[in-house]
C-alpha positions as CSV (number, residue, x, y, z in Angstrom):
1,X,91.2,68.4,-30.5
2,X,91.8,70.9,-27.5
3,X,88.3,70.3,-26.4
4,X,89.2,66.5,-25.9
5,X,92.8,67.7,-24.5
6,X,91.4,70.1,-21.7
7,X,88.1,67.4,-20.9
8,X,90.6,64.9,-20.1
9,X,92.8,67.6,-17.9
10,X,92.2,68.2,-14.5
11,X,93.0,72.2,-14.9
12,X,92.9,74.1,-12.0
13,X,94.6,77.3,-12.9
14,X,94.5,78.4,-8.9
15,X,96.9,75.0,-8.5
16,X,100.0,76.7,-9.0
17,X,101.0,73.0,-10.3
18,X,98.8,72.9,-12.9
19,X,100.0,76.3,-14.0
20,X,103.5,75.6,-14.0
21,X,103.0,71.8,-15.7
22,X,100.9,73.7,-18.6
23,X,103.8,76.3,-18.8
24,X,106.1,73.3,-19.2
25,X,103.9,71.1,-21.1
26,X,104.4,74.5,-23.8
27,X,108.4,74.6,-23.2
28,X,108.8,70.6,-23.5
29,X,107.0,70.6,-27.2
30,X,109.0,73.5,-28.6
31,X,112.3,72.0,-27.3
32,X,111.3,69.2,-29.1
33,X,110.3,70.8,-31.9
34,X,113.8,72.4,-32.0
35,X,115.9,69.1,-31.3
36,X,114.2,67.1,-34.0
37,X,114.4,70.2,-36.5
38,X,118.0,70.8,-35.5
39,X,118.5,66.2,-36.0
40,X,116.3,65.2,-38.3
41,X,116.2,68.4,-41.0
42,X,119.4,70.7,-40.3
43,X,121.7,67.2,-40.1
44,X,120.0,65.0,-42.2
45,X,120.5,62.2,-39.2
46,X,118.1,58.9,-39.2
47,X,116.8,60.0,-36.0
48,X,113.4,61.9,-34.5
49,X,114.8,62.8,-31.4
50,X,110.8,64.3,-31.3
51,X,109.8,63.3,-28.0
52,X,112.9,63.5,-25.3
53,X,110.9,66.4,-23.2
54,X,107.4,65.2,-23.7
55,X,108.4,62.0,-22.4
56,X,110.8,63.8,-19.4
57,X,106.9,66.1,-18.4
58,X,105.1,62.2,-18.8
59,X,107.6,61.2,-16.0
60,X,107.2,64.3,-14.0
61,X,103.8,65.4,-14.2
62,X,101.7,62.1,-15.3
63,X,100.7,61.0,-18.7
64,X,98.1,63.6,-19.7
65,X,100.5,66.4,-19.3
66,X,103.3,64.7,-22.0
67,X,100.1,64.7,-24.6
68,X,99.5,68.1,-23.8
69,X,103.0,68.9,-24.8
70,X,102.8,66.9,-27.8
71,X,99.5,69.0,-28.6
72,X,101.6,71.5,-28.5
73,X,104.9,70.8,-30.5
74,X,102.5,70.3,-33.2
75,X,100.4,73.3,-32.7
76,X,103.9,74.9,-32.4
77,X,104.8,73.7,-36.0
78,X,101.6,74.5,-37.3
79,X,102.1,78.0,-36.6
80,X,105.7,78.9,-37.7
81,X,105.0,77.3,-40.8
82,X,101.5,78.1,-41.1
83,X,100.4,75.1,-42.9
84,X,98.3,72.7,-41.8
85,X,99.9,69.5,-43.0
86,X,98.7,65.9,-43.3
87,X,101.5,64.8,-41.0
88,X,100.2,66.7,-38.5
89,X,98.0,63.2,-38.2
90,X,101.6,61.6,-36.9
91,X,100.7,63.6,-33.6
92,X,99.1,60.6,-32.2
93,X,102.2,58.8,-32.3
94,X,103.5,61.5,-29.9
95,X,100.6,60.9,-27.7
96,X,100.9,57.5,-27.7
97,X,104.9,58.3,-26.4
98,X,103.7,60.5,-23.5
99,X,100.7,57.6,-22.5
100,X,103.0,54.6,-22.8
101,X,106.0,56.0,-20.6
102,X,103.0,58.0,-18.2
103,X,101.6,54.8,-17.8
104,X,105.2,52.6,-17.6
105,X,106.2,54.5,-15.0
106,X,103.2,54.2,-12.7
107,X,102.1,51.1,-13.6
108,X,106.1,49.5,-13.4
109,X,108.7,52.0,-11.9
110,X,108.9,51.4,-8.2
111,X,111.0,53.8,-5.6
112,X,112.8,51.1,-4.0
113,X,113.8,49.9,-7.4
114,X,117.9,48.9,-7.9
115,X,119.7,50.9,-10.5
116,X,120.2,47.3,-12.2
117,X,116.5,47.2,-12.0
118,X,116.2,50.8,-12.9
119,X,118.3,50.3,-16.1
120,X,116.3,46.7,-16.7
121,X,113.4,48.9,-17.4
122,X,114.3,51.8,-18.9
123,X,115.3,48.9,-21.2
124,X,112.3,46.9,-21.8
125,X,110.4,50.6,-22.3
126,X,112.6,51.5,-24.8
127,X,112.1,48.7,-26.9
128,X,108.0,48.5,-25.8
129,X,108.0,52.5,-27.2
130,X,110.3,50.7,-30.4
131,X,107.1,48.6,-31.3
132,X,104.2,51.5,-30.3
133,X,106.0,54.0,-32.3
134,X,106.7,52.0,-35.3
135,X,103.0,50.6,-35.6
136,X,101.4,53.7,-35.1
137,X,103.2,55.5,-37.7
138,X,103.3,52.7,-40.3
139,X,99.9,52.5,-40.1
140,X,99.4,56.8,-39.5
141,X,102.2,56.4,-42.8
142,X,100.7,53.7,-44.6
143,X,96.8,55.8,-45.0
144,X,98.4,58.5,-46.0
145,X,99.9,56.7,-49.2
146,X,96.5,57.0,-50.3
147,X,95.6,60.6,-49.7
148,X,96.9,62.5,-52.7
149,X,97.9,66.1,-51.4
150,X,100.1,64.3,-48.9
151,X,103.5,64.2,-49.5
152,X,105.8,62.3,-47.5
153,X,108.8,64.6,-45.8
154,X,110.7,61.7,-43.5
155,X,114.1,61.0,-45.0
156,X,114.6,59.0,-41.7
157,X,113.0,56.1,-43.5
158,X,113.0,56.6,-47.2
159,X,116.2,55.0,-48.3
160,X,114.5,51.4,-45.8
161,X,111.6,51.8,-47.9
162,X,113.7,51.7,-51.7
163,X,115.4,48.7,-50.0
164,X,112.5,46.6,-48.7
165,X,110.1,48.0,-51.4
166,X,109.9,44.4,-53.2
167,X,110.0,42.2,-50.3
168,X,106.7,43.0,-48.7
169,X,103.9,41.9,-50.3
170,X,101.4,43.9,-47.6
171,X,102.2,48.1,-47.8
172,X,101.2,48.0,-44.2
173,X,104.0,45.6,-43.2
174,X,106.4,47.8,-45.3
175,X,105.4,51.3,-43.6
176,X,106.0,49.3,-40.1
177,X,109.1,47.4,-40.5
178,X,111.0,50.5,-42.5
179,X,110.5,52.7,-38.6
180,X,112.1,49.7,-36.7
181,X,115.8,50.1,-37.3
182,X,115.1,53.9,-36.7
183,X,113.0,53.5,-33.9
184,X,115.3,51.0,-31.9
185,X,118.2,54.2,-31.7
186,X,115.7,56.6,-31.2
187,X,113.8,55.1,-28.7
188,X,116.3,54.3,-26.2
189,X,117.9,57.9,-26.8
190,X,114.9,59.5,-25.7
191,X,113.7,57.2,-23.5
192,X,117.3,57.7,-21.4
193,X,117.0,61.4,-22.1
194,X,114.3,61.8,-20.7
195,X,114.9,59.9,-17.8
196,X,117.6,61.9,-17.3
197,X,116.0,65.3,-17.3
198,X,113.4,63.9,-15.2
199,X,115.8,63.0,-12.4
200,X,117.0,66.9,-13.1
201,X,113.7,68.3,-13.1
202,X,113.0,66.3,-9.8
203,X,115.5,67.8,-8.0
204,X,113.9,71.6,-8.2
205,X,111.9,72.6,-5.3
206,X,109.0,72.4,-7.0
207,X,108.6,68.9,-7.6
208,X,106.7,67.3,-4.6
209,X,103.9,65.7,-7.0
210,X,103.8,61.9,-8.2
211,X,100.8,61.2,-10.9
212,X,99.3,58.5,-9.7
213,X,96.6,57.7,-13.2
């Protein structure tokens, strides 16, 4: 996994920005881990809030730096808990969130956008991310159901899974459907919070970099 990531990045440690973004990717992964742990596991809220800083870094430095932050999120989780769980396959959801947010900004958000246009585009991004996260998370959850050693630890979707279990003939569709209500709120929170942190970071002196790919 580390080899694939390093091959995907233009690492140039003689470049100060590359070093800075590498450090930020570790910090962003850690911050999202702390927020998710506080929101989901300590307070048992039906949210994840686990990609705010991952997406902010994608907005700031480019999508692949956000992917790296997502990798560090799970690496930090592994180091702190000393367990390599099957649930780490949900790392792919973090990667997709970073790529979707980063490339959406590059392709669709312009400097000339009005406040209203930007607001509408962020709403669209939130809805797109809701579908991306629900479908990818549902597929992963569906596959892991058939792995005997896997024990689902997501309290966010347990109630809806129990409530809708008999309404879906397809267990794959069930896994996707139960994530949509959670992800609608979660993606709006993460998208707008990430954009807010991006705007704050953009005011810092080091920001003279606009990713082009």
